N, C-alpha and C positions, 0 to 999 in steps of 0.2 A: 570217430574223428569229428572235430568241429569244422565249420565251413571253410576256414582258411586252410586247414590241414588237407581237407578233401580237394580243394582247388589246386593246391600245390602238388599233391600226390598225382592227380590227374594230369597236370602239366608235365611232370617228370615222366610219367608212364607214357604219355603221348609222344614225348621226345624219344623215348626208348624205341617205341614201335616204328617211329619214322627214321630211326637211326640218326637222330639229330643230337642225342646226348653224347657228349665227349666222355668216353670211358677212359679210366686210367690205364697207362701202359706199364708193363713190367719194367723194373729198374734195369739199367744196363748190365749191372753185375749178374742179376738173375738170368738175363738173356745169354751172357757169356758162359755161365755155368751150364745152362741147358744145352748150349751148342756143343760143349765138350761131352756132356753126359750122353747125348744122343748120337755121338760119333762112335761107332763100334770099334774103331781103331785107336781111340784116344787112350792115353796112358794115365796112370795115377799121378805121374809127375806133371802132366799137362793140367790136370784139375787142380793140383796143389799150386801151380804157378798162377792160375787164374784167381783162386781164392786168396792166395798169399799176398796179392797186390792190395788187399783191403785188410788192414791191421785189425780193425774192429770186428769184422766178420770172422777173421781167423781166430780171434780170442773167443768168440761166441761158440765156434765149432769145437774148440778145445774144451770149453766148459761143458758142452753137451756130452762130449766123449767121456768126461769124468763124472757125469751125473749118475745118480743111482740107477737109472734105467740102462745105461750102457757101460757102467764102471767094470773094470777088470782088475786083475791083481796088481798091475803096474799103473802108476799115475801117468797120464798123457801130458807131455810137456811141450810138444810142438805139433804142427799141422800134419806132418808126415806120419807121426805116430797115430794121430786121430784118424787119418785116412786108412791106415792099416786096421784099426779097430772097427771103424764104422763101415768101411767098404765104399766104393765109388758111388753106388746107387744111393745109399743112405746119405752120404756126405753131400752129394749134389742136390738131393731133395731138400735137405735141411738148409743148405746154403741158399737155395732158391727162396724158401720160405722166410729165412732170416733177413735176406736182402730186401724183402718187402717192407721192413720196418720203417725205412726212410720215407715211404709213401704216407705214413701216418703222422705227418707233421704239417703245420699250416702257419701262415703269417699272422692270422687273427688269433688272439689269445683264447677266445671262447672256443673256436673251432679246433685249435691246437690241443687244448685240454681234452676236448671230446675225442679227438682222434687217438691221443695217447691212452685214454681210458679204454677205447675199443681194442687197441693193440694189446694192452695189458690183459684184458679179459680173454682175448683170442689166444694169447700165449698160454694162459692158464688152462683153457679148454684143450689146446694142442697137447700139453703135457699129459692131461688126464686121458685123452684119446690114445696116446702112445701106450700108456700102462694098460688100459682096457684091451687094446689090440693084442698086446703080448699075452695077456692072461686068458682071453676068451675067444680069440679068433686065429685064423691062419693068414690073415691079411698082412700087408706090409706095414710095419710100425712107422717107417718114415713117411709113407703116404697118409697114415692116420694123423701124424703130426701136422702135415700140410693141410689136411682136411680141417683140423681145428683152427689153424691160422687163417684160413680163407672163408670160414663159414659166415663172417659178417663183412666181407669185402665190399658188399653193395652199399655200405654206409659211406664210403669214400665220395662217390659223385654226388650223393645227397647233401653232404656237408659242404662240398664245393659249390653246389647250387645255392645253399643257404648263405654261404659266405658272400655271394654276389647279391643277395637279397636280405639286407639287414633286418627288415621287419619280421622275417621268418626266424632269423637267428635270435632275436630278442624274445620270441615266444617259445620258450623251451618245451611247454606242454604240447603245442602243435608240432614242433620239430620232432619230439619223441614219437608222436602218433604217426607222422609221415615215415620216419625211419622204420618203425615196427611194421607198417603196412606194406612198404614196397622194397625194403632192402633185400629180401630173399630173391625176388625176381631179377633185380639189377645184378645181384651177386652172381647168379648163374649165368647171366648174359656176359659178364666180365670174364668168367672162367672159360666160357666157350670162345670168346675173342682171344684169350690168351692161349688157346689150344691146350688146356689142361687135360689130363686123362678123363675119359668119359665118366668113370666111376667117381670122379670128384666134381664134375661140372654141376651136378644136381644137388650137391650137399647143402648150399644155402637155402634151397626150397624144401628139400626132403627132410631135413633134420627137425623141422617144426611140424611135419605131418605125422602126428603121434600114432595114428591108426593105419598108416599106409601099409599095403601088402608088399612083400618082397620075397623072392624065392630063397634067399639066404642072407646072412649078416653082411652088411656093407659099411662103408665109411660114414655114411649119414647116420647109421645106427649108433656108431661110436660117439659122434658129436651129440646126438640126442641124449644119450645117457650121461655123457660128460656135463652137458648143460644142466640136466636135472640134478646131477650130483653136486655141482658147484653153486647153482642158484635155484634151489627148490622154492624159494619165496616168490619167484616170478610166476609160478604156476600153482597158486594155492588151492585151486578147485580141480586140478587135474587128478583123475583116477589113474594111478600108475599101472593098474592091472589092464588098462585099455591100451597101454603103450606097447606096440608090437615089437619094438626094438629089444625089450627085455626078453621076450620069448625067443627071438632069433639068436640072442647071445647067451641064452640059458642062464639068465640072472633073475633071482627072485625079486619081483617088483615090490614086494612087501618089505624088503630089507635092502634098499639100494645102497646103504652104507657098507654092507657086507661085514663079515666078522674075521676074515683072515688077517692076522696081524701083519704079515709081510706085505700083503696087498695094500692095506691101509697106509703103511709106512711109505710104500712106493708111490701111492697117490699123493701123499703130502709132499714128498720130494719132487714129484713131477710138476707140481704147481709152479715151482721156482726154476724149473729146468731152463726155460727160455728167457727169463727176465733177468 
Protein backbone atom coordinates (compact mmCIF):
# COMPACT_ATOMS: atom_id res chain seq x y z
CA UNK A 1 0.00 0.00 0.00
CA UNK A 2 1.09 3.60 -0.53
CA UNK A 3 1.44 6.08 2.33
CA UNK A 4 -2.13 7.39 2.10
CA UNK A 5 -3.61 3.91 2.00
CA UNK A 6 -1.55 2.79 5.00
CA UNK A 7 -2.50 5.90 6.98
CA UNK A 8 -6.22 5.43 6.33
CA UNK A 9 -6.07 1.67 6.94
CA UNK A 10 -4.42 2.27 10.32
CA UNK A 11 -6.98 4.95 11.19
CA UNK A 12 -9.90 2.64 10.43
CA UNK A 13 -8.24 -0.30 12.20
CA UNK A 14 -7.61 1.84 15.30
CA UNK A 15 -11.25 2.92 15.24
CA UNK A 16 -12.29 -0.73 15.14
CA UNK A 17 -10.08 -1.65 18.08
CA UNK A 18 -11.45 1.26 20.09
CA UNK A 19 -15.03 0.42 19.12
CA UNK A 20 -15.31 3.87 17.58
CA UNK A 21 -16.15 2.74 14.05
CA UNK A 22 -19.88 2.80 13.45
CA UNK A 23 -20.73 -0.63 12.09
CA UNK A 24 -23.76 -1.10 9.84
CA UNK A 25 -26.88 -2.57 11.39
CA UNK A 26 -29.07 -5.24 9.88
CA UNK A 27 -32.12 -3.90 8.02
CA UNK A 28 -35.41 -3.94 9.91
CA UNK A 29 -36.82 -6.61 7.61
CA UNK A 30 -33.88 -8.92 8.33
CA UNK A 31 -34.38 -8.44 12.07
CA UNK A 32 -38.10 -9.21 11.79
CA UNK A 33 -37.41 -12.37 9.81
CA UNK A 34 -34.80 -13.48 12.32
CA UNK A 35 -37.19 -12.89 15.22
CA UNK A 36 -39.76 -15.21 13.64
CA UNK A 37 -37.17 -17.80 12.62
CA UNK A 38 -35.71 -18.01 16.13
CA UNK A 39 -39.13 -18.46 17.74
CA UNK A 40 -39.71 -22.23 18.10
CA UNK A 41 -43.46 -21.62 18.22
CA UNK A 42 -43.58 -19.51 15.06
CA UNK A 43 -45.66 -20.74 12.15
CA UNK A 44 -45.15 -20.69 8.40
CA UNK A 45 -48.03 -18.21 8.21
CA UNK A 46 -46.24 -15.79 10.55
CA UNK A 47 -43.10 -15.89 8.42
CA UNK A 48 -45.16 -15.44 5.26
CA UNK A 49 -46.86 -12.40 6.79
CA UNK A 50 -43.52 -10.77 7.61
CA UNK A 51 -41.91 -11.42 4.23
CA UNK A 52 -45.15 -10.72 2.37
CA UNK A 53 -45.15 -7.12 3.60
CA UNK A 54 -42.23 -6.48 1.23
CA UNK A 55 -43.28 -7.04 -2.37
CA UNK A 56 -39.74 -6.89 -3.77
CA UNK A 57 -38.41 -9.41 -1.25
CA UNK A 58 -41.37 -11.69 -1.89
CA UNK A 59 -40.64 -11.66 -5.62
CA UNK A 60 -36.99 -12.50 -4.98
CA UNK A 61 -37.88 -15.45 -2.74
CA UNK A 62 -40.25 -16.81 -5.40
CA UNK A 63 -37.52 -16.42 -8.03
CA UNK A 64 -35.04 -18.38 -5.89
CA UNK A 65 -37.62 -21.11 -5.29
CA UNK A 66 -37.99 -21.45 -9.07
CA UNK A 67 -34.23 -21.38 -9.71
CA UNK A 68 -32.34 -24.40 -11.00
CA UNK A 69 -31.01 -25.07 -7.50
CA UNK A 70 -34.42 -25.46 -5.85
CA UNK A 71 -36.74 -26.05 -8.82
CA UNK A 72 -39.37 -28.74 -8.53
CA UNK A 73 -41.97 -30.22 -10.86
CA UNK A 74 -44.43 -27.37 -10.27
CA UNK A 75 -43.73 -23.68 -10.87
CA UNK A 76 -43.88 -21.59 -7.69
CA UNK A 77 -46.39 -18.77 -8.11
CA UNK A 78 -46.73 -17.29 -4.64
CA UNK A 79 -44.92 -16.93 -1.32
CA UNK A 80 -46.82 -19.71 0.43
CA UNK A 81 -45.80 -22.18 -2.27
CA UNK A 82 -42.20 -20.97 -1.97
CA UNK A 83 -42.28 -21.53 1.78
CA UNK A 84 -43.61 -25.03 1.30
CA UNK A 85 -40.79 -25.86 -1.10
CA UNK A 86 -37.94 -24.14 0.71
CA UNK A 87 -39.02 -24.64 4.32
CA UNK A 88 -38.94 -22.06 7.10
CA UNK A 89 -35.21 -22.30 7.84
CA UNK A 90 -34.09 -21.84 4.25
CA UNK A 91 -36.67 -19.14 3.52
CA UNK A 92 -35.73 -17.12 6.60
CA UNK A 93 -32.01 -17.37 5.85
CA UNK A 94 -32.51 -16.32 2.24
CA UNK A 95 -34.81 -13.48 3.28
CA UNK A 96 -32.23 -12.25 5.78
CA UNK A 97 -29.51 -12.26 3.14
CA UNK A 98 -31.62 -10.70 0.41
CA UNK A 99 -32.88 -7.98 2.75
CA UNK A 100 -29.29 -6.82 3.10
CA UNK A 101 -29.23 -5.63 -0.50
CA UNK A 102 -30.68 -2.29 0.57
CA UNK A 103 -27.50 -1.66 2.55
CA UNK A 104 -25.47 -1.66 -0.67
CA UNK A 105 -26.65 1.76 -1.78
CA UNK A 106 -25.29 5.26 -1.26
CA UNK A 107 -26.05 8.87 -2.14
CA UNK A 108 -22.66 9.48 -3.78
CA UNK A 109 -22.55 8.10 -7.32
CA UNK A 110 -19.02 6.72 -6.98
CA UNK A 111 -19.77 4.93 -3.72
CA UNK A 112 -23.16 3.75 -4.93
CA UNK A 113 -21.57 2.20 -8.02
CA UNK A 114 -18.93 0.45 -5.91
CA UNK A 115 -21.49 -0.89 -3.45
CA UNK A 116 -23.69 -2.27 -6.20
CA UNK A 117 -20.66 -3.96 -7.74
CA UNK A 118 -19.85 -5.58 -4.38
CA UNK A 119 -23.42 -6.80 -4.01
CA UNK A 120 -23.50 -8.21 -7.55
CA UNK A 121 -20.19 -10.03 -6.98
CA UNK A 122 -21.35 -11.31 -3.57
CA UNK A 123 -24.61 -12.59 -5.11
CA UNK A 124 -22.60 -14.48 -7.72
CA UNK A 125 -20.40 -16.07 -5.06
CA UNK A 126 -23.48 -16.91 -2.97
CA UNK A 127 -25.04 -18.83 -5.83
CA UNK A 128 -21.84 -20.77 -6.49
CA UNK A 129 -21.49 -21.56 -2.77
CA UNK A 130 -25.01 -23.00 -2.77
CA UNK A 131 -24.23 -25.36 -5.64
CA UNK A 132 -20.86 -26.41 -4.19
CA UNK A 133 -22.51 -27.04 -0.84
CA UNK A 134 -25.16 -29.33 -2.34
CA UNK A 135 -22.66 -31.31 -4.41
CA UNK A 136 -19.72 -31.66 -2.04
CA UNK A 137 -20.84 -31.26 1.58
CA UNK A 138 -23.56 -31.98 4.09
CA UNK A 139 -23.60 -28.36 5.20
CA UNK A 140 -26.76 -26.28 4.92
CA UNK A 141 -27.20 -24.77 1.43
CA UNK A 142 -29.06 -21.76 2.82
CA UNK A 143 -26.16 -20.98 5.17
CA UNK A 144 -23.77 -21.41 2.25
CA UNK A 145 -25.79 -18.80 0.34
CA UNK A 146 -25.57 -16.43 3.30
CA UNK A 147 -21.81 -17.02 3.61
CA UNK A 148 -21.38 -15.88 0.03
CA UNK A 149 -23.53 -12.81 0.52
CA UNK A 150 -21.59 -11.59 3.57
CA UNK A 151 -18.01 -12.51 2.68
CA UNK A 152 -17.28 -8.89 1.68
CA UNK A 153 -19.62 -7.16 4.14
CA UNK A 154 -16.60 -5.36 5.61
CA UNK A 155 -16.46 -3.13 2.53
CA UNK A 156 -19.54 -1.22 3.73
CA UNK A 157 -18.01 0.86 6.56
CA UNK A 158 -14.83 1.43 4.54
CA UNK A 159 -16.81 3.02 1.72
CA UNK A 160 -18.86 4.99 4.25
CA UNK A 161 -15.59 6.32 5.66
CA UNK A 162 -14.36 7.14 2.16
CA UNK A 163 -17.60 8.94 1.37
CA UNK A 164 -16.82 11.32 4.23
CA UNK A 165 -13.23 11.80 3.02
CA UNK A 166 -13.37 12.84 -0.67
CA UNK A 167 -9.58 12.73 -1.06
CA UNK A 168 -9.65 8.97 -0.48
CA UNK A 169 -12.64 8.51 -2.75
CA UNK A 170 -10.82 10.21 -5.63
CA UNK A 171 -7.79 7.93 -5.25
CA UNK A 172 -9.24 4.62 -6.47
CA UNK A 173 -5.90 2.78 -6.26
CA UNK A 174 -5.44 3.68 -2.60
CA UNK A 175 -9.08 2.88 -1.85
CA UNK A 176 -8.75 -0.55 -3.46
CA UNK A 177 -5.62 -1.21 -1.39
CA UNK A 178 -7.40 -0.18 1.81
CA UNK A 179 -10.38 -2.41 1.07
CA UNK A 180 -8.20 -5.40 0.26
CA UNK A 181 -6.15 -4.91 3.41
CA UNK A 182 -8.81 -4.53 6.08
CA UNK A 183 -12.27 -5.53 4.79
CA UNK A 184 -11.92 -9.15 6.10
CA UNK A 185 -11.24 -8.06 9.68
CA UNK A 186 -14.06 -5.52 9.63
CA UNK A 187 -16.40 -8.05 8.04
CA UNK A 188 -15.89 -10.60 10.79
CA UNK A 189 -16.43 -7.92 13.42
CA UNK A 190 -19.73 -6.95 11.78
CA UNK A 191 -20.97 -10.55 11.72
CA UNK A 192 -20.09 -10.95 15.40
CA UNK A 193 -21.99 -7.75 16.17
CA UNK A 194 -24.95 -9.08 14.19
CA UNK A 195 -24.82 -12.30 16.21
CA UNK A 196 -24.52 -14.44 13.09
CA UNK A 197 -23.82 -18.18 13.57
CA UNK A 198 -20.23 -18.76 14.70
CA UNK A 199 -19.42 -20.84 11.63
CA UNK A 200 -20.20 -17.78 9.49
CA UNK A 201 -18.53 -15.11 11.62
CA UNK A 202 -15.03 -15.98 10.46
CA UNK A 203 -15.86 -16.35 6.75
CA UNK A 204 -14.62 -12.87 5.72
CA UNK A 205 -11.16 -13.63 7.14
CA UNK A 206 -10.90 -17.39 6.69
CA UNK A 207 -11.88 -17.61 3.02
CA UNK A 208 -8.70 -15.78 2.01
CA UNK A 209 -6.42 -17.92 4.18
CA UNK A 210 -5.74 -20.46 1.46
CA UNK A 211 -3.52 -22.75 3.56
CA UNK A 212 -5.48 -22.68 6.80
CA UNK A 213 -5.99 -25.96 8.67
CA UNK A 214 -9.51 -27.07 9.57
CA UNK A 215 -10.87 -30.39 10.82
CA UNK A 216 -13.54 -30.59 8.12
CA UNK A 217 -15.13 -28.66 5.27
CA UNK A 218 -16.84 -25.45 6.34
CA UNK A 219 -18.60 -22.45 4.82
CA UNK A 220 -15.35 -20.51 4.40
CA UNK A 221 -14.09 -23.36 2.20
CA UNK A 222 -17.10 -22.97 -0.05
CA UNK A 223 -16.48 -19.24 -0.40
CA UNK A 224 -12.79 -19.88 -1.11
CA UNK A 225 -13.49 -22.22 -3.99
CA UNK A 226 -16.36 -20.09 -5.31
CA UNK A 227 -14.08 -17.04 -5.42
CA UNK A 228 -11.33 -18.99 -7.20
CA UNK A 229 -13.92 -20.39 -9.60
CA UNK A 230 -15.42 -17.01 -10.42
CA UNK A 231 -12.30 -14.84 -10.39
CA UNK A 232 -9.12 -16.85 -10.98
CA UNK A 233 -7.54 -13.77 -12.56
CA UNK A 234 -7.33 -12.17 -9.11
CA UNK A 235 -4.88 -14.84 -7.97
CA UNK A 236 -2.55 -15.41 -10.94
CA UNK A 237 0.36 -16.71 -8.85
CA UNK A 238 -1.65 -18.96 -6.53
CA UNK A 239 -0.74 -22.63 -6.50
CA UNK A 240 -4.15 -24.29 -6.29
CA UNK A 241 -2.58 -27.44 -4.86
CA UNK A 242 -1.69 -25.47 -1.74
CA UNK A 243 -5.33 -24.46 -1.16
CA UNK A 244 -6.53 -26.73 1.64
CA UNK A 245 -10.21 -26.11 0.87
CA UNK A 246 -9.90 -28.31 -2.23
CA UNK A 247 -8.69 -31.21 -0.09
CA UNK A 248 -11.47 -30.85 2.46
CA UNK A 249 -14.14 -30.77 -0.26
CA UNK A 250 -12.40 -33.57 -2.18
CA UNK A 251 -12.15 -31.47 -5.35
CA UNK A 252 -9.25 -31.85 -7.75
CA UNK A 253 -7.34 -28.52 -7.56
CA UNK A 254 -5.88 -29.20 -10.97
CA UNK A 255 -9.36 -29.13 -12.50
CA UNK A 256 -11.39 -26.53 -10.58
CA UNK A 257 -13.78 -26.13 -13.50
CA UNK A 258 -14.75 -29.83 -13.17
CA UNK A 259 -16.24 -31.94 -15.91
CA UNK A 260 -19.71 -32.92 -14.74
CA UNK A 261 -22.16 -31.46 -17.24
CA UNK A 262 -25.02 -31.15 -14.77
CA UNK A 263 -22.76 -29.47 -12.22
CA UNK A 264 -21.40 -27.00 -14.74
CA UNK A 265 -24.94 -26.11 -15.81
CA UNK A 266 -25.98 -25.69 -12.18
CA UNK A 267 -23.01 -23.39 -11.58
CA UNK A 268 -23.96 -21.23 -14.56
CA UNK A 269 -27.57 -21.05 -13.40
CA UNK A 270 -26.55 -20.25 -9.83
CA UNK A 271 -24.68 -17.11 -10.85
CA UNK A 272 -27.96 -15.39 -11.70
CA UNK A 273 -30.00 -16.94 -8.90
CA UNK A 274 -29.94 -13.88 -6.65
CA UNK A 275 -29.54 -11.11 -9.22
